[in-house]
SEKOL-811363 format. One record per residue (C-alpha): residue number from 1; x, y, z. Coordinates in Angstrom, 1 decimal, always signed. Last residue first. Example, Ala and Ser with C-alpha at 12.3 -4.5 7.8 and 13.67 -1.06 7.14 Angstrom:
SEKOL-811363
+-----+--------+--------+--------+
!   i !      x !      y !      z !
+-----+--------+--------+--------+
!   2 !  +13.7 !   -1.1 !   +7.1 !
!   1 !  +12.3 !   -4.5 !   +7.8 !
+-----+--------+--------+--------+
***
This chain:
SEKOL-811363
+-----+--------+--------+--------+
!   i !      x !      y !      z !
+-----+--------+--------+--------+
! 159 !  -38.6 !  +22.2 !  -33.3 !
! 158 !  -41.2 !  +20.0 !  -31.4 !
! 157 !  -40.1 !  +18.2 !  -28.3 !
! 156 !  -41.1 !  +21.0 !  -25.9 !
! 155 !  -44.3 !  +21.0 !  -28.0 !
! 154 !  -45.4 !  +17.6 !  -26.8 !
! 153 !  -48.0 !  +18.3 !  -24.0 !
! 152 !  -49.2 !  +21.7 !  -25.2 !
! 151 !  -49.3 !  +20.4 !  -28.8 !
! 150 !  -51.5 !  +17.5 !  -27.7 !
! 149 !  -53.7 !  +19.7 !  -25.8 !
! 148 !  -54.3 !  +21.9 !  -28.8 !
! 147 !  -55.0 !  +18.8 !  -30.9 !
! 146 !  -57.3 !  +17.4 !  -28.2 !
! 145 !  -59.3 !  +20.6 !  -28.0 !
! 144 !  -59.7 !  +20.8 !  -31.8 !
! 143 !  -60.9 !  +17.1 !  -31.7 !
! 142 !  -63.5 !  +17.9 !  -28.9 !
! 141 !  -64.8 !  +20.8 !  -30.9 !
! 140 !  -65.2 !  +18.7 !  -34.1 !
! 139 !  -66.7 !  +15.9 !  -32.0 !
! 138 !  -69.4 !  +18.3 !  -31.0 !
! 137 !  -70.6 !  +20.0 !  -27.6 !
! 136 !  -67.2 !  +20.2 !  -26.0 !
! 135 !  -67.3 !  +20.6 !  -22.2 !
! 134 !  -63.9 !  +21.8 !  -21.1 !
! 133 !  -63.6 !  +22.9 !  -17.5 !
! 132 !  -62.2 !  +19.3 !  -16.6 !
! 131 !  -59.2 !  +19.8 !  -18.9 !
! 130 !  -57.0 !  +16.6 !  -18.4 !
! 129 !  -59.8 !  +14.4 !  -17.0 !
! 128 !  -62.6 !  +15.6 !  -19.4 !
! 127 !  -60.2 !  +15.5 !  -22.2 !
! 126 !  -59.2 !  +11.8 !  -21.4 !
! 125 !  -62.8 !  +10.7 !  -21.4 !
! 124 !  -63.4 !  +12.6 !  -24.7 !
! 123 !  -60.4 !  +10.9 !  -26.4 !
! 122 !  -61.6 !   +7.5 !  -25.2 !
! 121 !  -65.1 !   +8.2 !  -26.6 !
! 120 !  -63.6 !   +9.4 !  -29.9 !
! 119 !  -62.0 !   +5.9 !  -30.5 !
! 118 !  -58.4 !   +5.3 !  -29.7 !
! 117 !  -56.3 !   +4.0 !  -32.5 !
! 116 !  -52.8 !   +5.5 !  -31.6 !
! 115 !  -53.3 !   +4.4 !  -27.9 !
! 114 !  -51.3 !   +6.0 !  -25.2 !
! 113 !  -54.7 !   +8.1 !  -24.4 !
! 112 !  -53.7 !  +11.8 !  -25.1 !
! 111 !  -50.3 !  +11.6 !  -27.1 !
! 110 !  -51.4 !   +8.4 !  -28.7 !
! 109 !  -55.0 !   +9.9 !  -30.0 !
! 108 !  -53.1 !  +13.0 !  -31.2 !
! 107 !  -50.3 !  +11.2 !  -32.9 !
! 106 !  -52.9 !   +8.9 !  -34.6 !
! 105 !  -54.8 !  +12.2 !  -36.0 !
! 104 !  -51.4 !  +13.5 !  -37.4 !
! 103 !  -50.2 !  +16.7 !  -36.0 !
! 102 !  -49.1 !  +20.0 !  -37.5 !
! 101 !  -47.5 !  +23.0 !  -35.7 !
! 100 !  -48.2 !  +26.5 !  -36.9 !
!  99 !  -46.0 !  +29.3 !  -35.7 !
!  98 !  -47.8 !  +32.7 !  -35.5 !
!  97 !  -46.5 !  +35.2 !  -37.9 !
!  96 !  -50.0 !  +36.7 !  -38.4 !
!  95 !  -50.0 !  +35.9 !  -42.1 !
!  94 !  -49.5 !  +32.2 !  -40.8 !
!  93 !  -52.8 !  +32.3 !  -38.8 !
!  92 !  -55.2 !  +33.0 !  -41.5 !
!  91 !  -53.0 !  +30.9 !  -44.0 !
!  90 !  -53.3 !  +27.8 !  -41.7 !
!  89 !  -57.1 !  +28.0 !  -41.6 !
!  88 !  -57.4 !  +28.4 !  -45.4 !
!  87 !  -55.0 !  +25.8 !  -46.1 !
!  86 !  -57.0 !  +23.4 !  -44.0 !
!  85 !  -60.1 !  +24.2 !  -45.9 !
!  84 !  -58.2 !  +23.5 !  -49.2 !
!  83 !  -57.0 !  +20.1 !  -47.8 !
!  82 !  -60.4 !  +19.1 !  -47.1 !
!  81 !  -61.2 !  +19.7 !  -50.8 !
!  80 !  -58.2 !  +17.6 !  -51.8 !
!  79 !  -59.1 !  +14.7 !  -49.4 !
!  78 !  -62.7 !  +14.7 !  -50.8 !
!  77 !  -61.4 !  +14.6 !  -54.3 !
!  76 !  -59.1 !  +11.7 !  -53.4 !
!  75 !  -62.1 !   +9.6 !  -52.2 !
!  74 !  -60.5 !   +6.6 !  -50.2 !
!  73 !  -59.5 !   +9.4 !  -47.7 !
!  72 !  -55.9 !  +10.4 !  -47.3 !
!  71 !  -55.3 !  +11.6 !  -43.7 !
!  70 !  -55.4 !  +15.4 !  -43.1 !
!  69 !  -52.9 !  +16.8 !  -40.7 !
!  68 !  -54.7 !  +18.2 !  -37.6 !
!  67 !  -53.8 !  +21.7 !  -36.6 !
!  66 !  -51.8 !  +23.4 !  -33.8 !
!  65 !  -51.4 !  +27.1 !  -33.5 !
!  64 !  -49.1 !  +29.1 !  -31.2 !
!  63 !  -49.0 !  +32.6 !  -29.6 !
!  62 !  -52.8 !  +32.9 !  -29.6 !
!  61 !  -54.3 !  +36.4 !  -29.6 !
!  60 !  -57.8 !  +35.5 !  -28.2 !
!  59 !  -60.3 !  +37.9 !  -30.0 !
!  58 !  -58.2 !  +38.9 !  -33.0 !
!  57 !  -56.8 !  +35.3 !  -33.6 !
!  56 !  -60.2 !  +34.0 !  -33.5 !
!  55 !  -61.4 !  +36.5 !  -35.9 !
!  54 !  -58.7 !  +35.5 !  -38.3 !
!  53 !  -59.8 !  +31.8 !  -37.9 !
!  52 !  -63.4 !  +32.8 !  -38.8 !
!  51 !  -62.3 !  +35.0 !  -41.7 !
!  50 !  -60.3 !  +32.0 !  -43.2 !
!  49 !  -63.1 !  +29.6 !  -42.7 !
!  48 !  -65.6 !  +31.9 !  -44.3 !
!  47 !  -63.3 !  +32.6 !  -47.1 !
!  46 !  -63.0 !  +28.9 !  -47.7 !
!  45 !  -66.8 !  +28.5 !  -47.6 !
!  44 !  -67.2 !  +31.4 !  -49.9 !
!  43 !  -64.9 !  +29.8 !  -52.5 !
!  42 !  -66.8 !  +26.4 !  -52.5 !
!  41 !  -70.1 !  +27.9 !  -52.9 !
!  40 !  -72.4 !  +28.7 !  -49.9 !
!  39 !  -75.5 !  +26.5 !  -49.3 !
!  38 !  -74.2 !  +25.0 !  -46.1 !
!  37 !  -73.2 !  +28.5 !  -44.7 !
!  36 !  -69.7 !  +28.0 !  -43.2 !
!  35 !  -69.8 !  +26.7 !  -39.5 !
!  34 !  -66.9 !  +27.6 !  -37.4 !
!  33 !  -67.1 !  +25.3 !  -34.3 !
!  32 !  -66.4 !  +26.0 !  -30.7 !
!  31 !  -63.8 !  +26.2 !  -28.1 !
!  30 !  -62.7 !  +28.6 !  -25.1 !
!  29 !  -60.2 !  +29.0 !  -22.3 !
!  28 !  -59.2 !  +25.7 !  -21.1 !
!  27 !  -56.2 !  +25.8 !  -18.7 !
!  26 !  -53.0 !  +23.7 !  -18.8 !
!  25 !  -50.5 !  +23.7 !  -16.0 !
!  24 !  -47.1 !  +22.0 !  -16.4 !
!  23 !  -45.4 !  +25.3 !  -17.2 !
!  22 !  -48.0 !  +27.8 !  -17.9 !
!  21 !  -50.0 !  +26.6 !  -21.0 !
!  20 !  -53.4 !  +28.5 !  -22.0 !
!  19 !  -56.1 !  +26.7 !  -24.2 !
!  18 !  -57.9 !  +27.7 !  -27.1 !
!  17 !  -60.0 !  +25.4 !  -29.2 !
!  16 !  -61.3 !  +25.3 !  -32.6 !
!  15 !  -63.5 !  +22.8 !  -34.8 !
!  14 !  -64.0 !  +23.5 !  -38.5 !
!  13 !  -67.4 !  +22.2 !  -39.6 !
!  12 !  -68.6 !  +22.1 !  -43.2 !
!  11 !  -65.4 !  +22.4 !  -45.0 !
!  10 !  -63.3 !  +20.8 !  -42.3 !
!   9 !  -60.3 !  +21.6 !  -40.2 !
!   8 !  -59.7 !  +20.5 !  -36.6 !
!   7 !  -57.8 !  +23.6 !  -35.1 !
!   6 !  -56.0 !  +24.2 !  -31.8 !
!   5 !  -55.2 !  +27.6 !  -30.9 !
!   4 !  -52.5 !  +27.7 !  -28.2 !
!   3 !  -51.8 !  +30.4 !  -25.6 !
!   2 !  -48.2 !  +30.2 !  -24.2 !
!   1 !  -47.3 !  +31.6 !  -20.8 !
+-----+--------+--------+--------+
***
């Protein structure tokens, strides 16, 4: 059995999801959002994300992690800041010697819907079909589930 932690990184909202994979069976375990304090300074937010992901490792013991690759925004500073949040999440898992796999947003969309530019509603509908026990409350949580499921469905092709 593989237990996959999916992460949708963000400075304000870091979505996460845990799914179990046994052969062709995928089972939803849990999901949520790490919410750093809004008024916290930048370094404190990164520490909050790092600690939140570390706590997820301790609670769920994932065997693999999948995380979304950041696309380049029009605002370079935003992209750079988001990259720091992503690095905090990756580091929290990497120091536990858990392999981390990265997926571009369009590959996640294509893996789940067959369309690389699917909208959030299409993704949500596919998640409800593929993992009917998952009921994400936010887009960040839904994205994290999609990232974990993408890895579950494509990991045999990833080295």
